[in-house]
C-alpha positions in Angstrom: 7.7 6.4 -4.5 6.6 8.7 -7.4 8.9 11.7 -7.8 7.3 14.7 -6.1 4.8 12.6 -4.1 3.9 14.2 -0.8 4.5 12.5 2.5 2.9 14.2 5.5 4.3 13.5 8.9 2.6 14.2 12.2 5.3 15.2 14.8 4.5 14.2 18.4 5.0 10.5 19.1 5.3 10.0 15.3 8.7 11.5 14.6 9.7 12.1 18.2 9.1 10.0 21.3 7.6 12.9 23.2 5.1 15.8 22.8 6.7 19.1 21.9 4.0 21.2 23.5 4.2 19.1 26.7 8.0 19.7 26.7 7.5 23.4 26.0 5.0 24.0 28.8 7.1 22.1 31.3 10.2 24.0 30.3 8.4 27.3 30.8 7.2 26.2 34.3 10.7 25.0 35.2 12.1 28.3 34.2 9.5 30.3 36.1 8.0 31.7 32.9 4.6 30.0 33.4 2.6 29.1 36.6 2.9 25.7 38.2 -0.7 25.0 37.4 0.1 24.9 33.7 1.9 21.6 34.2 -1.3 19.8 35.3 -3.4 21.6 32.7 -1.1 20.4 29.9 -1.2 16.9 31.2 -5.0 16.9 31.0 -5.0 18.4 27.5 -2.6 15.6 26.4 -5.0 13.0 27.9 -7.9 14.4 26.0 -5.8 14.7 22.8 -5.0 11.0 23.0 -8.7 10.2 22.8 -9.2 12.7 20.0 -11.2 15.0 22.2 -9.0 18.2 22.4 -11.2 21.2 23.3 -9.8 23.3 20.5 -10.7 26.9 21.5 -9.8 26.2 25.2 -6.4 24.7 24.3 -5.5 27.4 21.9 -6.3 30.0 24.6 -4.1 28.1 27.1 -1.1 28.0 24.7 -1.6 31.6 23.8 -1.1 32.7 27.4 2.6 32.2 27.0 2.9 33.9 23.5 0.6 36.9 23.6 2.7 40.1 23.7 6.0 38.2 23.5 8.8 39.1 21.1 9.2 36.7 18.2 13.0 36.6 18.6 12.7 35.7 22.3 10.2 32.9 21.7 12.4 31.5 19.0 15.3 31.5 21.4 13.2 29.6 24.0 12.0 27.2 21.3 15.5 26.4 20.3 16.4 25.7 24.0 13.3 23.5 24.3 14.5 21.5 21.3 18.1 21.2 22.4 17.4 20.2 26.0 14.1 18.2 25.7 13.5 17.0 22.2 16.7 16.4 20.2 17.5 13.0 21.9 13.8 11.9 21.5 13.9 11.8 17.7 13.2 8.3 16.4 16.1 7.1 14.2 13.7 5.3 11.9 11.8 8.5 11.3 15.0 10.4 10.4 16.0 7.7 8.0 12.5 7.6 6.4 12.6 11.3 5.8 16.0 11.1 4.2 15.0 8.1 2.1 11.9 10.0 0.8 14.0 13.0 -0.1 16.7 10.9 -1.8 14.0 9.3 -4.0 12.5 12.6 -5.1 9.6 12.7 -2.6 8.4 15.7 -0.7 8.4 15.2 3.1 6.1 17.7 4.9 5.8 18.3 8.6 2.0 18.5 9.4 1.6 19.5 13.0 -1.0 21.2 15.2 1.7 22.9 17.2 2.8 26.6 16.7 5.5 27.2 14.1 8.0 28.6 16.7 7.9 25.4 18.6 8.2 23.0 15.7 10.6 24.9 13.5 13.8 23.7 15.3 12.6 20.1 15.1 11.9 20.4 11.4 15.3 21.9 10.8 17.0 19.0 12.6 14.9 16.5 10.6 15.8 18.1 7.3 12.2 19.1 6.6 12.1 22.4 4.7 8.3 22.4 4.5 6.0 22.9 7.5 2.2 23.0 7.6 1.3 24.0 11.2 -0.7 26.4 13.3 0.4 29.9 12.4 0.4 32.8 14.8 -0.3 36.5 14.0 2.6 38.9 14.5 2.5 42.7 14.7 5.6 44.9 15.3 7.7 41.9 16.1 5.4 40.5 18.8 2.7 37.8 18.9 -0.7 39.4 19.1 -2.5 36.4 20.7 -4.5 35.7 17.5 -4.2 32.8 15.1 -3.1 33.5 11.5 -4.4 30.1 10.3 -6.8 27.3 11.1 -5.7 25.4 14.2 -4.0 22.4 12.5 -5.7 19.5 14.3 -8.4 17.0 13.4 -10.6 18.5 10.5 -8.3 21.6 10.6 -5.3 19.4 9.8 -7.1 17.7 7.0 -8.2 21.1 5.6 -4.6 22.4 5.7 -3.2 19.3 4.1 -5.8 19.5 1.3 -4.8 23.2 0.7 -1.1 22.2 0.6 -1.8 19.5 -2.0 -3.9 21.8 -4.2 -1.1 24.4 -4.1 1.3 21.8 -5.4 -0.9 20.4 -8.1 -1.7 17.2 -6.2 -4.3 15.7 -3.9 -4.5 13.5 -0.8 -5.2 10.4 -2.9 -1.6 10.5 -4.1 -0.1 11.4 -0.7 0.8 9.4 2.3 0.5 10.2 6.0 2.4 9.1 9.1 0.7 9.6 12.4 0.0 8.1 15.8 -3.2 9.6 17.1 -6.9 9.1 17.0 -7.1 12.8 16.4 -5.7 12.1 12.9 -8.3 9.6 11.8 -9.6 12.1 9.2 -6.2 12.2 7.6 -5.7 8.4 7.7 -9.0 7.9 5.9 -8.3 10.4 3.1 -4.7 9.7 2.0 -3.7 7.2 -0.5 -1.4 5.5 1.9 -1.8 5.6 5.7 0.9 4.7 8.1 0.1 4.3 11.8 3.2 4.8 13.9 3.3 3.2 17.3 -0.5 3.2 17.5 -2.4 2.7 20.7 -5.0 -0.1 20.9 -7.9 1.8 19.3 -5.9 3.2 16.4 -4.2 -0.2 15.9 -7.7 -1.8 15.6 -8.7 0.8 13.0 -5.5 0.3 11.1 -6.0 -3.5 10.9 -9.7 -3.0 9.8 -8.7 -0.5 7.1 -5.5 -2.0 5.9 -3.3 0.8 7.1 0.4 0.0 7.5 1.5 -0.3 11.2 5.1 0.9 12.0 6.9 0.4 15.3 9.6 3.0 15.8 11.8 3.2 18.9 14.3 5.5 20.5 18.0 4.6 20.1 
């Protein structure tokens, strides 16, 4: 790998064998901090996401229900609990080793996730990823306002954020690589210099074979 080359990594089902937002919503329901109806709603959004059909505005509004007006420090505490109890043991060992290998060889591993920064930050820290490109939330007086402070980082929004990151570091997507698992990330797969489909479903695997994208099979320990 060229020194300084950028390697973008999706998070859910790419670096971890679960979905961090699914874990987050279910934790809030279990703790009585979100209504029971949120569990079924999150399941439905995950089903749509797997098909690349996430209703963006609707889903953002849903996730915001649990952030609006909440203190940044308290949500960070809950996010740490979510990581320790529901995500830490779901990290793919091959993913952790790949990130370490990229770093050892002078590459730049970057977490590229549609999830909110408070949710992904503990995971990134554990993985040794200092750089995160994700969906940012607006904060005022130490509390979340209920507004986004960035583009929602999925589908074309994820591609846009990745392009901006590359430009800011004097690079472009043609010299970058991407690791992902979802049909929602087809735009990224098509634009990067090296595409890596991690544990792809049948439709993504078909696209990978047609386009010469590398297919990786990572498993939990």
